[in-house]
N, C-alpha and C positions, 0 to 999 in steps of 0.2 A: 636603801635597799629594798625597802617594801613599797615602794611605786615602782621601782624597776622587775618586781616580780607580781603584782598585779598588771602590768602590762603587758609582761608574756603571757598570762593567765589568758587577758581579754583579747590578745591577738592569737592564741592558740584555739579559743573558744569561737569565733568567727570568721577565721580565713578557712576559705573553702577549697583550696586547693590539694588536690589529688581527690575529691572527693565525685564521684559520681563519672568521671573524666573515663570516655574510652579512648583505649591503648592498643597498642598491639598485642599484648598477651589477651586483655580481654575479647578481642575481637578478631583475633588470629584463625579463626573457624569458620566465624557466621560472615563474616566480609565474603570471601571466595566461593562458598556458597551459594550465598543470594545471586551475586553476580555471575557465576556460573549457569545458574539455574535460568536466571532471566536472558541470556546470551541464546540458551538453547532454542527459546521460546523464539525468538528472534530470526536466529538463522533458519529455523523449518518453518514457518508457519506465511513468509510474504508470499505472495501473491504478483503483485502488479509491480513492484520496485523493480525487479529486474528486468521489464518488459519497455522502460521508459528511458528518457534521457535523464542520465544524476550528471550537476555541476558537481561537483567534490570539492571545488578550490574555494566556497564561497566562505567555509569556515577560515579562512587565513587573514580576510579584509574586512574591513568595519562594513557594517550596516544590516539591516534587518529586510531589505526590498534588494531580489533580485531581479535586474531587467535584462531582457535578450530582446534586442532590435532585430525586424526581421525586413532583408533589404528583398526587394522586389528584383526578378529577373532581368535579362536584357533582351534586345529583340535584335538579332542579326538581322543584318540589309544586305541586299544583292545590287550594292553600288559602287562605285570607286570615289565615290563623293559622302562618304559619312557625315551622318547628322549627329549632333551631342544629343546623349543622354544622358539624363542625370539618376546619379546613383542614390536612389531613393529608400527610406527606412520607413515610412510615411503611409506608404499606401495599403499597404497589405493589413487586412482589418484586423485588431485586435494586436498591432506591433506597439508597442513595445510588449513583450508577456513577462507579465511581472508576477512574482511570486512573494508573498511574503512571510517570512520566517517568524515562527510560535514555537513556543514551549511546550511539549508534551511529554506528560507523564504521570503516576500514581504513588501514593502514600502511605502506607501500615502503620499501625504504632504495635508494636507486640509486647506484651506486660511479660515480665520474664517469669513469673508465676505460671502463666499461661504456656510459656516454651517449656519449661521444665515438667508441666503437667501433661505436654499431649506427645504420643508415641513416637508421630511422623515431624521431621525435621522442621520447625514452622518458618526458619531462617529461608531452606530452601522452596517451601512451598509460596512463603511472600514474593520470594526474588521469580519464581513461575511464573504467579497470578501479574505480577507486575511489567514483564516483559510479554505476556502476553496481551495484556493491555494496551500497552503500545506499540505492537504489531499489528492488531487491530485496530487503533485508530489511525496509523498509518496507511493502511489498505482501504479504509473506510473512506479516508481523506481522498485516496488516489480514485477509486471508483466511483467518488460522488461527484467526477470532475466529468465522466462520461456523458452528462445529460446536460453538460454547456457545449456540446458540439452541434454544430449548425444542424449537416445533414443527417439525417435519421429516415434510414429503410423501413421501420416500424411504424409505431402507435398506438395510441392507447386503446386497450381491447383488441390488438390484433396477435393474431397466430403466427408464428416465423412458418416460412416455407422457401423452399429453396431457391427462388427466385431472389429473395432478401439477401442473402449471401453472397450472389451472384453480382446482385445489384452493388454489394457493399466491395466486394473485389475491382468490379470494373471502376466505380467511382475513386479508389486509390492507387488502382493500377494508369487512369488516366491525368491523374496528377504528378506522376512521377515519384511517388511513393517508395522508398529503398525498401526491397524485403528484408527479413522477412517481416510477412504479418500475420498480427496475434488476434484472438478472439475470444473476449473474455465476457464469459455469461455466467448468468445467474444458475442455478444445478435445474430450478424448475426449465429455463429456458432447455436445458439437454436432456432432462430424463422425466419429466412429466408426460402425460397423455398428449399435450399438442407442443412437447419439443422436438431437439435435432432428431432423437434416437427413433421416432417414428418414421424420420425420411428412409431408414435405412432399415427399416422390418421386413422380412420375406414376406411378399404377397402372392397372392395366387393368379392373381390377374396379370398376364405377361404384357399389356398395354400399357399398366400402370407405368406412371415415372419414376416411382421409387425402386421397380422392379429390379432394373441392371446395376443398382447400390447394393440392392439387397441381400443379394444370394453368394457372390463368387468367394471362392476360398480366397485368402490374403487381402479382400476388401474391407472397405471401412464397417460396411455391415457386417462382415463376421466377427470384428471385433468388437463392437457392439453387443453381437448375441451372445459372445463366449467371455468378456469380461466387462461388459459396463461400461466399457469407454474406450474411445479413441482418440491417437494424442492429435493427429489431424484430419480436417475436415473442410471438402472446399476451397482448398489452397491456403488455407489457416492453421497455424497451431492454435489447438484450442486448449481451454483454461476454465474451469467451473470457480465460482468464488463466492462463497456466501455470504459476504462483506457487503455484497450490491443490496442499495433498500430495496424491499418492495412496496407500494402503494396501490392498493386498490386491484388486487392480482396483476399488476404493472411492473415489469422493473426493467431498467435500462442497461445492459450490457453496451460493449462499441469493440468495432474491426478497426486496427488502426495499424500505425507504424511507430517505429521507435520513436521518432519526432514530434509525435501528435501530442504528448506530454512530456513536462519538464518535473523533476525530483531535487531538490537543494537542500543538504544537509548543511547545517550550522556547526552543529555540537556532536558527535556522535553519544550514543546510549551511555549512562552513568549511573552507578547504584551509589548512594550514600547513607549511609549507616552511624546514627546518631544515637549515645545512650544517653537517658535524663535519667538521673539522679532521685530528682523528688517522686517521678512516674514509675521509677523503678522497671523500664523497660527500652525499646529500642526502635526509634523511631527510622524505617526503610524506605527511602525513597528514590524510586526509579524517573530518571526524565530525559527526552534528547530532544533535541531542535530542528526543524526541516521546514521547509516550505514547499507547498506544489499550485502547478498553474498548466490552465492549458498552452503550447508550446506553438503548435501550428491547429489552425483549427480545420482547414481541409487534408489532413492527414489521420485524421480520424471520422469513423461513422458510427455516430450513437444506434445502438439496436434495442430498440424497446418494443417488448413481447409481453404476453401476457406469460403467468409461470406455469399457468394449470388450466383445466376448462371451468 
């Protein structure tokens, strides 16, 4: 009997079952708060993701490299004795387009004493910051592809002028890129002293090329003057994206059709919350898996220009 009592006492002292476990009761408020705050950031902040081709079925198949072969066009002949033409996926430069999927995320550790001593809902703050970090990472990855495009209407230390946008539109149109055409630029490409907005300012000289665009009621110029923003310009849907990197006063935006780039999600955004008994706090982690790549190089144009004087 004595041995049995000692065994039961030792088991009770060493067994950790129930200690520091995360249960539905302990996390019933925290998990939904973190998730909803994170998803709010993800839904509101993406710029480029909705403008590119998305392959949403890659999550249901094995593999981490998504490959898209690009098949060359055939040439119609005017003859009643046709020559065989091979269906070839190897002649297009950059075929196949390959995107390698990776894990993207952030994690924070919330000490319980800090949570209890803070006025704000720290679980909500953690979710918001994690969601924002993932969105910024995805958008930065996508805009980082702009400088990989072969065609560039600008260049280092060059200011944007109307001819650059006309050239970009002509490039896309002559390659049969399907509309709509998107134009994603750094804010400095739009609102700085050398930006798009200067093309639509009212000018005194009627012979100046910007005059026609600058004054009329309902014109792009009026949109800029009244609102500081225009949704469309020179045939493009216009977007500003501050995640575009700047190097020595230069930044690379892009003019493109949807098939210029591809986005490959592998697993949707997820928040994991784990309570640590020894550390007396919650590990809050948000992760998502995706890959991105240039899909068709000649379906996009790099727009590299100065962002300021």
